[in-house]
Structures are given as structure tokens and as C-alpha cells.
C-alpha positions in Angstrom: 0.2 0.0 0.1 1.1 3.5 -1.0 0.9 6.2 1.7 1.3 9.8 2.1 2.8 11.0 5.4 2.6 14.0 7.4 5.0 14.1 10.3 4.8 16.0 13.5 2.3 18.8 12.3 2.3 21.2 15.1 -0.9 22.7 15.9 -1.5 25.3 18.6 -5.1 25.1 20.1 -7.4 25.1 23.4 -7.4 21.6 24.3 -8.0 19.8 27.6 -10.4 19.1 30.4 -9.2 21.5 33.1 -10.6 24.9 33.5 -6.9 26.4 33.5 -6.4 24.5 30.3 -9.2 26.0 28.3 -7.8 29.5 28.9 -4.6 28.8 27.2 -3.3 27.4 23.8 -1.3 24.2 24.0 0.4 22.4 21.3 -0.4 19.1 19.7 1.7 17.1 17.2 -0.2 15.0 14.8 1.4 12.1 12.6 -0.6 10.9 9.7 -0.3 7.8 7.6 -2.8 8.4 4.4 -3.3 5.3 2.0 -3.1 6.9 -1.3 -2.0 5.5 -4.7 1.0 7.4 -5.6 2.0 5.6 -9.0 -0.1 8.0 -11.0 1.6 11.2 -9.6 4.8 9.6 -9.8 4.7 8.3 -13.4 3.1 11.5 -14.7 4.8 14.0 -12.5 1.4 15.7 -12.4 0.4 17.4 -9.2 -3.4 16.6 -10.0 -2.7 13.1 -9.0 -1.2 13.7 -5.8 -2.4 13.9 -2.3 -1.4 17.4 -1.1 0.0 17.4 2.2 0.0 20.9 2.5 -3.8 21.2 1.9 -4.3 18.5 4.3 -2.4 20.2 7.0 -4.1 23.4 6.4 -7.5 21.8 6.7 -6.5 20.0 9.9 -5.1 22.9 11.5 -8.5 24.9 10.8 -10.5 21.8 12.0 -8.6 21.7 15.3 -8.5 25.3 15.9 -12.0 26.3 15.1 -13.3 25.4 18.7 -12.0 24.0 22.0 -11.6 20.3 22.4 -11.3 18.5 25.7 -9.9 15.2 24.7 -6.9 14.1 22.1 -9.3 11.1 21.4 -11.8 13.4 19.8 -9.3 15.0 17.9 -8.0 12.0 16.3 -11.3 11.2 15.7 -12.3 14.4 14.1 -8.7 14.2 11.9 -9.5 10.6 10.8 -13.1 11.4 9.6 -12.2 14.6 8.0 -9.1 13.0 6.0 -11.4 10.2 4.9 -14.5 12.2 3.8 -12.9 15.2 2.1 -9.8 14.0 0.7 -11.1 10.5 -0.3 -8.7 8.5 1.8 -9.6 4.9 2.1 -7.3 4.3 5.3 -5.7 6.7 7.9 -3.6 6.1 10.8 -3.7 9.4 13.2 -1.3 9.9 16.3 -2.0 12.8 18.5 0.5 13.8 21.0 0.2 16.4 23.6 3.8 17.3 24.9 4.0 18.4 28.4 0.6 17.1 29.6 2.2 14.5 32.1 5.5 16.3 33.8 7.6 13.0 33.8 6.7 12.1 30.2 7.9 14.2 27.0 4.5 13.6 25.4 1.5 11.4 25.7 -0.8 10.5 22.9 -3.3 8.2 21.3 -3.2 6.5 17.8 -6.2 5.2 15.9 -6.6 3.6 12.4 -9.7 4.0 10.5 -11.1 3.0 7.0 -13.6 4.4 4.8 
């Protein structure tokens, strides 16, 4: 299976369940693996056959920052649904990391896989 990858997409947003978290921006780091047939783009060198990682990144940033979200699990589900529905991706793996959420850990996170 071919894939298009996005690694460590940093999105600053309001995320968390505690009242103090709802008053600040925090960073999330997203990794995405998206099933995509890269052969047509690779053979033709034609952008119209590619899954544009910049367009996906911009859309996900807008999605996650449009309103506060409490759980990174909800972020992962929203991201997966958006990628499948809006970009016609048949399978996606989404990892959402929240740096600094636990003082003794560099980051905590969730990972999900979804299919169309």
C-alpha cells in the first residue's frame, strides 16, 4: 500500500478538560499515514494526481483550532473523519501527541486507524 505521510504537524489550540487548560493554547503534534495510490503522480509528475500534504495540513489546522476540544481522542476521531471524507482517503492512521501533559513524560498521546 502506498502512503502519504505527515509527521509532527504542530497545531496550537485550546485542548484539555481542566479549567486552566481552557484559557490557554497548547501544542499538539500530529502524525498521519494516509493510504494513497502514489503511482499516477509518480509516473506523470502531475500534481493533480497527488494528495497534497499542504492542503491536508492546512485543513486539519483549521479543523482543530475552530473551537475548543477537551480530549485528544476527539481530535484523533475528527482528523480521521475529515481525511477520509474530504480527501477521499480509504485508510488513515492518526497519532495525536500532547507534549508536556504529564510532567514526567515528554508527551502522551493516542493512535487510531480508520477506514472508509
